[in-house]
PDB file of N, CA, C and O in Angstrom:
ATOM      1  N   UNK A   1     104.801 110.239 120.461  1.00  0.00           N
ATOM      2  CA  UNK A   1     105.984 110.698 119.777  1.00  0.00           C
ATOM      3  C   UNK A   1     105.551 111.266 118.424  1.00  0.00           C
ATOM      4  O   UNK A   1     104.840 110.605 117.668  1.00  0.00           O
ATOM      5  N   UNK A   2     105.959 112.420 118.143  1.00  0.00           N
ATOM      6  CA  UNK A   2     105.622 113.055 116.870  1.00  0.00           C
ATOM      7  C   UNK A   2     106.687 112.692 115.835  1.00  0.00           C
ATOM      8  O   UNK A   2     107.883 112.878 116.059  1.00  0.00           O
ATOM      9  N   UNK A   3     106.220 112.167 114.690  1.00  0.00           N
ATOM     10  CA  UNK A   3     107.120 111.768 113.611  1.00  0.00           C
ATOM     11  C   UNK A   3     106.494 112.169 112.280  1.00  0.00           C
ATOM     12  O   UNK A   3     105.298 111.971 112.066  1.00  0.00           O
ATOM     13  N   UNK A   4     107.276 112.713 111.416  1.00  0.00           N
ATOM     14  CA  UNK A   4     106.803 113.051 110.072  1.00  0.00           C
ATOM     15  C   UNK A   4     107.445 112.096 109.074  1.00  0.00           C
ATOM     16  O   UNK A   4     108.668 111.979 108.999  1.00  0.00           O
ATOM     17  N   UNK A   5     106.585 111.409 108.301  1.00  0.00           N
ATOM     18  CA  UNK A   5     107.083 110.491 107.282  1.00  0.00           C
ATOM     19  C   UNK A   5     106.260 110.664 106.007  1.00  0.00           C
ATOM     20  O   UNK A   5     105.100 111.073 106.056  1.00  0.00           O
ATOM     21  N   UNK A   6     106.864 110.355 104.884  1.00  0.00           N
ATOM     22  CA  UNK A   6     106.140 110.368 103.618  1.00  0.00           C
ATOM     23  C   UNK A   6     105.679 108.952 103.316  1.00  0.00           C
ATOM     24  O   UNK A   6     106.474 108.013 103.304  1.00  0.00           O
ATOM     25  N   UNK A   7     104.378 108.815 103.071  1.00  0.00           N
ATOM     26  CA  UNK A   7     103.785 107.514 102.761  1.00  0.00           C
ATOM     27  C   UNK A   7     103.052 107.651 101.432  1.00  0.00           C
ATOM     28  O   UNK A   7     102.343 108.631 101.203  1.00  0.00           O
ATOM     29  N   UNK A   8     103.224 106.679 100.571  1.00  0.00           N
ATOM     30  CA  UNK A   8     102.559 106.659  99.275  1.00  0.00           C
ATOM     31  C   UNK A   8     101.044 106.841  99.476  1.00  0.00           C
ATOM     32  O   UNK A   8     100.438 106.161 100.304  1.00  0.00           O
ATOM     33  N   UNK A   9     100.444 107.757  98.718  1.00  0.00           N
ATOM     34  CA  UNK A   9      99.020 108.066  98.868  1.00  0.00           C
ATOM     35  C   UNK A   9      98.130 106.848  98.620  1.00  0.00           C
ATOM     36  O   UNK A   9      97.173 106.619  99.359  1.00  0.00           O
ATOM     37  N   UNK A  10      98.441 106.068  97.583  1.00  0.00           N
ATOM     38  CA  UNK A  10      97.631 104.878  97.287  1.00  0.00           C
ATOM     39  C   UNK A  10      97.764 103.838  98.393  1.00  0.00           C
ATOM     40  O   UNK A  10      96.788 103.185  98.761  1.00  0.00           O
ATOM     41  N   UNK A  11      98.969 103.688  98.917  1.00  0.00           N
ATOM     42  CA  UNK A  11      99.188 102.738 100.005  1.00  0.00           C
ATOM     43  C   UNK A  11      98.394 103.146 101.241  1.00  0.00           C
ATOM     44  O   UNK A  11      97.777 102.298 101.885  1.00  0.00           O
ATOM     45  N   UNK A  12      98.403 104.420 101.573  1.00  0.00           N
ATOM     46  CA  UNK A  12      97.660 104.895 102.734  1.00  0.00           C
ATOM     47  C   UNK A  12      96.158 104.735 102.530  1.00  0.00           C
ATOM     48  O   UNK A  12      95.442 104.328 103.444  1.00  0.00           O
ATOM     49  N   UNK A  13      95.686 105.055 101.331  1.00  0.00           N
ATOM     50  CA  UNK A  13      94.259 104.903 101.047  1.00  0.00           C
ATOM     51  C   UNK A  13      93.828 103.448 101.188  1.00  0.00           C
ATOM     52  O   UNK A  13      92.772 103.164 101.753  1.00  0.00           O
ATOM     53  N   UNK A  14      94.636 102.533 100.679  1.00  0.00           N
ATOM     54  CA  UNK A  14      94.322 101.102 100.792  1.00  0.00           C
ATOM     55  C   UNK A  14      94.380 100.649 102.245  1.00  0.00           C
ATOM     56  O   UNK A  14      93.548  99.854 102.681  1.00  0.00           O
ATOM     57  N   UNK A  15      95.350 101.146 102.989  1.00  0.00           N
ATOM     58  CA  UNK A  15      95.461 100.792 104.408  1.00  0.00           C
ATOM     59  C   UNK A  15      94.232 101.271 105.178  1.00  0.00           C
ATOM     60  O   UNK A  15      93.710 100.550 106.029  1.00  0.00           O
ATOM     61  N   UNK A  16      93.777 102.469 104.884  1.00  0.00           N
ATOM     62  CA  UNK A  16      92.580 102.988 105.548  1.00  0.00           C
ATOM     63  C   UNK A  16      91.357 102.151 105.191  1.00  0.00           C
ATOM     64  O   UNK A  16      90.546 101.834 106.061  1.00  0.00           O
ATOM     65  N   UNK A  17      91.222 101.790 103.912  1.00  0.00           N
ATOM     66  CA  UNK A  17      90.080 100.976 103.480  1.00  0.00           C
ATOM     67  C   UNK A  17      90.115  99.594 104.112  1.00  0.00           C
ATOM     68  O   UNK A  17      89.113  99.133 104.659  1.00  0.00           O
ATOM     69  N   UNK A  18      91.246  98.943 104.042  1.00  0.00           N
ATOM     70  CA  UNK A  18      91.304  97.550 104.499  1.00  0.00           C
ATOM     71  C   UNK A  18      91.305  97.428 106.017  1.00  0.00           C
ATOM     72  O   UNK A  18      90.835  96.425 106.554  1.00  0.00           O
ATOM     73  N   UNK A  19      91.818  98.422 106.707  1.00  0.00           N
ATOM     74  CA  UNK A  19      91.862  98.341 108.174  1.00  0.00           C
ATOM     75  C   UNK A  19      90.561  98.795 108.817  1.00  0.00           C
ATOM     76  O   UNK A  19      90.218  98.361 109.917  1.00  0.00           O
ATOM     77  N   UNK A  20      89.844  99.666 108.129  1.00  0.00           N
ATOM     78  CA  UNK A  20      88.630 100.212 108.720  1.00  0.00           C
ATOM     79  C   UNK A  20      88.910 101.280 109.772  1.00  0.00           C
ATOM     80  O   UNK A  20      87.993 101.761 110.438  1.00  0.00           O
ATOM     81  N   UNK A  21      90.160 101.641 109.914  1.00  0.00           N
ATOM     82  CA  UNK A  21      90.528 102.661 110.901  1.00  0.00           C
ATOM     83  C   UNK A  21      90.045 104.030 110.410  1.00  0.00           C
ATOM     84  O   UNK A  21      90.036 104.290 109.207  1.00  0.00           O
ATOM     85  N   UNK A  22      89.646 104.903 111.339  1.00  0.00           N
ATOM     86  CA  UNK A  22      89.072 106.189 110.939  1.00  0.00           C
ATOM     87  C   UNK A  22      90.092 107.261 110.545  1.00  0.00           C
ATOM     88  O   UNK A  22      89.746 108.224 109.860  1.00  0.00           O
ATOM     89  N   UNK A  23      91.333 107.099 110.971  1.00  0.00           N
ATOM     90  CA  UNK A  23      92.343 108.125 110.695  1.00  0.00           C
ATOM     91  C   UNK A  23      93.632 107.488 110.205  1.00  0.00           C
ATOM     92  O   UNK A  23      93.865 106.293 110.387  1.00  0.00           O
ATOM     93  N   UNK A  24      94.463 108.309 109.580  1.00  0.00           N
ATOM     94  CA  UNK A  24      95.770 107.829 109.133  1.00  0.00           C
ATOM     95  C   UNK A  24      96.601 107.379 110.326  1.00  0.00           C
ATOM     96  O   UNK A  24      97.268 106.346 110.276  1.00  0.00           O
ATOM     97  N   UNK A  25      96.555 108.151 111.384  1.00  0.00           N
ATOM     98  CA  UNK A  25      97.320 107.796 112.583  1.00  0.00           C
ATOM     99  C   UNK A  25      96.897 106.424 113.113  1.00  0.00           C
ATOM    100  O   UNK A  25      97.745 105.590 113.430  1.00  0.00           O
ATOM    101  N   UNK A  26      95.596 106.197 113.206  1.00  0.00           N
ATOM    102  CA  UNK A  26      95.103 104.913 113.701  1.00  0.00           C
ATOM    103  C   UNK A  26      95.521 103.772 112.779  1.00  0.00           C
ATOM    104  O   UNK A  26      95.869 102.689 113.249  1.00  0.00           O
ATOM    105  N   UNK A  27      95.488 104.010 111.473  1.00  0.00           N
ATOM    106  CA  UNK A  27      95.888 102.973 110.515  1.00  0.00           C
ATOM    107  C   UNK A  27      97.367 102.640 110.656  1.00  0.00           C
ATOM    108  O   UNK A  27      97.745 101.469 110.624  1.00  0.00           O
ATOM    109  N   UNK A  28      98.205 103.659 110.811  1.00  0.00           N
ATOM    110  CA  UNK A  28      99.644 103.426 110.971  1.00  0.00           C
ATOM    111  C   UNK A  28      99.913 102.697 112.281  1.00  0.00           C
ATOM    112  O   UNK A  28     100.726 101.772 112.314  1.00  0.00           O
ATOM    113  N   UNK A  29      99.246 103.096 113.359  1.00  0.00           N
ATOM    114  CA  UNK A  29      99.450 102.422 114.645  1.00  0.00           C
ATOM    115  C   UNK A  29      99.001 100.966 114.578  1.00  0.00           C
ATOM    116  O   UNK A  29      99.670 100.088 115.121  1.00  0.00           O
ATOM    117  N   UNK A  30      97.873 100.702 113.916  1.00  0.00           N
ATOM    118  CA  UNK A  30      97.399  99.325 113.762  1.00  0.00           C
ATOM    119  C   UNK A  30      98.401  98.502 112.960  1.00  0.00           C
ATOM    120  O   UNK A  30      98.662  97.343 113.282  1.00  0.00           O
ATOM    121  N   UNK A  31      98.958  99.103 111.919  1.00  0.00           N
ATOM    122  CA  UNK A  31      99.945  98.398 111.096  1.00  0.00           C
ATOM    123  C   UNK A  31     101.205  98.086 111.891  1.00  0.00           C
ATOM    124  O   UNK A  31     101.769  96.999 111.760  1.00  0.00           O
ATOM    125  N   UNK A  32     101.646  99.023 112.709  1.00  0.00           N
ATOM    126  CA  UNK A  32     102.835  98.783 113.533  1.00  0.00           C
ATOM    127  C   UNK A  32     102.576  97.674 114.549  1.00  0.00           C
ATOM    128  O   UNK A  32     103.441  96.829 114.781  1.00  0.00           O
ATOM    129  N   UNK A  33     101.383  97.674 115.158  1.00  0.00           N
ATOM    130  CA  UNK A  33     101.049  96.599 116.108  1.00  0.00           C
ATOM    131  C   UNK A  33     101.047  95.241 115.408  1.00  0.00           C
ATOM    132  O   UNK A  33     101.557  94.256 115.943  1.00  0.00           O
ATOM    133  N   UNK A  34     100.471  95.201 114.213  1.00  0.00           N
ATOM    134  CA  UNK A  34     100.417  93.954 113.448  1.00  0.00           C
ATOM    135  C   UNK A  34     101.814  93.476 113.077  1.00  0.00           C
ATOM    136  O   UNK A  34     102.091  92.278 113.148  1.00  0.00           O
ATOM    137  N   UNK A  35     102.685  94.375 112.690  1.00  0.00           N
ATOM    138  CA  UNK A  35     104.067  94.016 112.366  1.00  0.00           C
ATOM    139  C   UNK A  35     104.760  93.401 113.579  1.00  0.00           C
ATOM    140  O   UNK A  35     105.422  92.370 113.463  1.00  0.00           O
ATOM    141  N   UNK A  36     104.611  94.029 114.732  1.00  0.00           N
ATOM    142  CA  UNK A  36     105.245  93.526 115.952  1.00  0.00           C
ATOM    143  C   UNK A  36     104.687  92.151 116.312  1.00  0.00           C
ATOM    144  O   UNK A  36     105.440  91.244 116.667  1.00  0.00           O
ATOM    145  N   UNK A  37     103.365  92.000 116.220  1.00  0.00           N
ATOM    146  CA  UNK A  37     102.729  90.718 116.536  1.00  0.00           C
ATOM    147  C   UNK A  37     103.193  89.625 115.575  1.00  0.00           C
ATOM    148  O   UNK A  37     103.481  88.508 116.005  1.00  0.00           O
ATOM    149  N   UNK A  38     103.267  89.930 114.299  1.00  0.00           N
ATOM    150  CA  UNK A  38     103.688  88.955 113.291  1.00  0.00           C
ATOM    151  C   UNK A  38     105.123  88.502 113.523  1.00  0.00           C
ATOM    152  O   UNK A  38     105.427  87.314 113.416  1.00  0.00           O
ATOM    153  N   UNK A  39     105.998  89.441 113.838  1.00  0.00           N
ATOM    154  CA  UNK A  39     107.399  89.092 114.109  1.00  0.00           C
ATOM    155  C   UNK A  39     107.504  88.220 115.352  1.00  0.00           C
ATOM    156  O   UNK A  39     108.304  87.285 115.381  1.00  0.00           O
ATOM    157  N   UNK A  40     106.712  88.508 116.378  1.00  0.00           N
ATOM    158  CA  UNK A  40     106.728  87.699 117.599  1.00  0.00           C
ATOM    159  C   UNK A  40     106.245  86.276 117.305  1.00  0.00           C
ATOM    160  O   UNK A  40     106.802  85.310 117.826  1.00  0.00           O
ATOM    161  N   UNK A  41     105.222  86.150 116.482  1.00  0.00           N
ATOM    162  CA  UNK A  41     104.717  84.830 116.122  1.00  0.00           C
ATOM    163  C   UNK A  41     105.756  84.040 115.345  1.00  0.00           C
ATOM    164  O   UNK A  41     105.843  82.820 115.484  1.00  0.00           O
ATOM    165  N   UNK A  42     106.541  84.723 114.532  1.00  0.00           N
ATOM    166  CA  UNK A  42     107.604  84.050 113.784  1.00  0.00           C
ATOM    167  C   UNK A  42     108.622  83.435 114.721  1.00  0.00           C
ATOM    168  O   UNK A  42     109.119  82.337 114.470  1.00  0.00           O
ATOM    169  N   UNK A  43     108.935  84.135 115.800  1.00  0.00           N
ATOM    170  CA  UNK A  43     109.862  83.600 116.798  1.00  0.00           C
ATOM    171  C   UNK A  43     109.302  82.364 117.471  1.00  0.00           C
ATOM    172  O   UNK A  43     110.030  81.411 117.749  1.00  0.00           O
ATOM    173  N   UNK A  44     108.014  82.385 117.730  1.00  0.00           N
ATOM    174  CA  UNK A  44     107.363  81.230 118.354  1.00  0.00           C
ATOM    175  C   UNK A  44     107.349  80.051 117.383  1.00  0.00           C
ATOM    176  O   UNK A  44     107.573  78.911 117.789  1.00  0.00           O
ATOM    177  N   UNK A  45     107.087  80.320 116.100  1.00  0.00           N
ATOM    178  CA  UNK A  45     107.062  79.245 115.098  1.00  0.00           C
ATOM    179  C   UNK A  45     108.401  78.531 114.989  1.00  0.00           C
ATOM    180  O   UNK A  45     108.444  77.336 114.697  1.00  0.00           O
ATOM    181  N   UNK A  46     109.486  79.244 115.219  1.00  0.00           N
ATOM    182  CA  UNK A  46     110.806  78.625 115.140  1.00  0.00           C
ATOM    183  C   UNK A  46     110.991  77.555 116.213  1.00  0.00           C
ATOM    184  O   UNK A  46     111.853  76.687 116.082  1.00  0.00           O
ATOM    185  N   UNK A  47     110.189  77.613 117.268  1.00  0.00           N
ATOM    186  CA  UNK A  47     110.290  76.628 118.344  1.00  0.00           C
ATOM    187  C   UNK A  47     109.531  75.337 118.024  1.00  0.00           C
ATOM    188  O   UNK A  47     109.675  74.346 118.739  1.00  0.00           O
ATOM    189  N   UNK A  48     108.732  75.340 116.967  1.00  0.00           N
ATOM    190  CA  UNK A  48     107.927  74.162 116.630  1.00  0.00           C
ATOM    191  C   UNK A  48     108.815  72.936 116.467  1.00  0.00           C
ATOM    192  O   UNK A  48     109.795  72.945 115.721  1.00  0.00           O
ATOM    193  N   UNK A  49     108.448  71.889 117.181  1.00  0.00           N
ATOM    194  CA  UNK A  49     109.178  70.632 117.111  1.00  0.00           C
ATOM    195  C   UNK A  49     110.410  70.581 117.990  1.00  0.00           C
ATOM    196  O   UNK A  49     111.102  69.563 118.015  1.00  0.00           O
ATOM    197  N   UNK A  50     110.702  71.655 118.712  1.00  0.00           N
ATOM    198  CA  UNK A  50     111.903  71.694 119.536  1.00  0.00           C
ATOM    199  C   UNK A  50     111.603  71.600 121.030  1.00  0.00           C
ATOM    200  O   UNK A  50     112.518  71.469 121.843  1.00  0.00           O
ATOM    201  N   UNK A  51     110.335  71.668 121.386  1.00  0.00           N
ATOM    202  CA  UNK A  51     109.959  71.604 122.793  1.00  0.00           C
ATOM    203  C   UNK A  51     109.146  70.334 123.009  1.00  0.00           C
ATOM    204  O   UNK A  51     108.174  70.083 122.295  1.00  0.00           O
ATOM    205  N   UNK A  52     109.539  69.549 123.980  1.00  0.00           N
ATOM    206  CA  UNK A  52     108.839  68.304 124.293  1.00  0.00           C
ATOM    207  C   UNK A  52     107.715  68.588 125.287  1.00  0.00           C
ATOM    208  O   UNK A  52     107.959  69.133 126.363  1.00  0.00           O
ATOM    209  N   UNK A  53     106.481  68.219 124.925  1.00  0.00           N
ATOM    210  CA  UNK A  53     105.342  68.396 125.817  1.00  0.00           C
ATOM    211  C   UNK A  53     105.040  67.065 126.472  1.00  0.00           C
ATOM    212  O   UNK A  53     105.001  66.032 125.804  1.00  0.00           O
ATOM    213  N   UNK A  54     104.827  67.086 127.774  1.00  0.00           N
ATOM    214  CA  UNK A  54     104.614  65.843 128.508  1.00  0.00           C
ATOM    215  C   UNK A  54     103.218  65.751 129.090  1.00  0.00           C
ATOM    216  O   UNK A  54     103.005  65.029 130.064  1.00  0.00           O
ATOM    217  N   UNK A  55     102.268  66.461 128.518  1.00  0.00           N
ATOM    218  CA  UNK A  55     100.902  66.448 129.021  1.00  0.00           C
ATOM    219  C   UNK A  55     100.083  65.329 128.400  1.00  0.00           C
ATOM    220  O   UNK A  55     100.573  64.564 127.569  1.00  0.00           O
ATOM    221  N   UNK A  56      98.825  65.249 128.820  1.00  0.00           N
ATOM    222  CA  UNK A  56      97.877  64.269 128.302  1.00  0.00           C
ATOM    223  C   UNK A  56      96.791  65.038 127.544  1.00  0.00           C
ATOM    224  O   UNK A  56      95.911  65.638 128.161  1.00  0.00           O
ATOM    225  N   UNK A  57      96.850  65.020 126.223  1.00  0.00           N
ATOM    226  CA  UNK A  57      95.928  65.793 125.414  1.00  0.00           C
ATOM    227  C   UNK A  57      94.481  65.356 125.642  1.00  0.00           C
ATOM    228  O   UNK A  57      93.588  66.201 125.704  1.00  0.00           O
ATOM    229  N   UNK A  58      94.241  64.076 125.766  1.00  0.00           N
ATOM    230  CA  UNK A  58      92.879  63.585 125.987  1.00  0.00           C
ATOM    231  C   UNK A  58      92.332  64.116 127.312  1.00  0.00           C
ATOM    232  O   UNK A  58      91.174  64.528 127.380  1.00  0.00           O
ATOM    233  N   UNK A  59      93.146  64.111 128.355  1.00  0.00           N
ATOM    234  CA  UNK A  59      92.717  64.630 129.657  1.00  0.00           C
ATOM    235  C   UNK A  59      92.461  66.134 129.584  1.00  0.00           C
ATOM    236  O   UNK A  59      91.503  66.634 130.174  1.00  0.00           O
ATOM    237  N   UNK A  60      93.301  66.837 128.876  1.00  0.00           N
ATOM    238  CA  UNK A  60      93.117  68.275 128.710  1.00  0.00           C
ATOM    239  C   UNK A  60      91.785  68.562 128.021  1.00  0.00           C
ATOM    240  O   UNK A  60      91.058  69.471 128.420  1.00  0.00           O
ATOM    241  N   UNK A  61      91.474  67.798 127.003  1.00  0.00           N
ATOM    242  CA  UNK A  61      90.201  67.984 126.291  1.00  0.00           C
ATOM    243  C   UNK A  61      89.017  67.644 127.185  1.00  0.00           C
ATOM    244  O   UNK A  61      88.004  68.344 127.159  1.00  0.00           O
ATOM    245  N   UNK A  62      89.127  66.580 127.975  1.00  0.00           N
ATOM    246  CA  UNK A  62      88.042  66.213 128.891  1.00  0.00           C
ATOM    247  C   UNK A  62      87.813  67.306 129.925  1.00  0.00           C
ATOM    248  O   UNK A  62      86.666  67.628 130.236  1.00  0.00           O
ATOM    249  N   UNK A  63      88.872  67.873 130.454  1.00  0.00           N
ATOM    250  CA  UNK A  63      88.727  68.900 131.484  1.00  0.00           C
ATOM    251  C   UNK A  63      88.100  70.171 130.916  1.00  0.00           C
ATOM    252  O   UNK A  63      87.415  70.888 131.645  1.00  0.00           O
ATOM    253  N   UNK A  64      88.311  70.460 129.669  1.00  0.00           N
ATOM    254  CA  UNK A  64      87.702  71.647 129.058  1.00  0.00           C
ATOM    255  C   UNK A  64      86.200  71.464 128.890  1.00  0.00           C
ATOM    256  O   UNK A  64      85.442  72.427 129.007  1.00  0.00           O
ATOM    257  N   UNK A  65      85.766  70.249 128.620  1.00  0.00           N
ATOM    258  CA  UNK A  65      84.343  69.979 128.452  1.00  0.00           C
ATOM    259  C   UNK A  65      83.625  70.150 129.782  1.00  0.00           C
ATOM    260  O   UNK A  65      82.489  70.624 129.807  1.00  0.00           O
ATOM    261  N   UNK A  66      84.261  69.777 130.886  1.00  0.00           N
ATOM    262  CA  UNK A  66      83.657  69.890 132.218  1.00  0.00           C
ATOM    263  C   UNK A  66      83.492  71.335 132.659  1.00  0.00           C
ATOM    264  O   UNK A  66      82.573  71.644 133.419  1.00  0.00           O
ATOM    265  N   UNK A  67      84.358  72.223 132.201  1.00  0.00           N
ATOM    266  CA  UNK A  67      84.322  73.623 132.680  1.00  0.00           C
ATOM    267  C   UNK A  67      83.120  74.360 132.228  1.00  0.00           C
ATOM    268  O   UNK A  67      82.959  75.536 132.553  1.00  0.00           O
TER     269      UNK A  67
END
C-alpha cells in the first residue's frame, strides 16, 4: 500500500540508527510490527492472575530436561 506521510527528520534518523534497518520503509515497517506486538502483549498481560493453571510445574521442568 502506498502512503505518503510526514515524519520528523530527527525521529526518522534515530529510528534508522536504533533499528539498524537499511531504509526508511524498513524502519517504519519494523516500528509498525513492534507496535502491534506490544499492544498484543498488553492484552495478554491483562489476563495475569485471571486464569487458573492446573499443571505440574516440577513435572514440566523434568520433561524438558529429558528432551
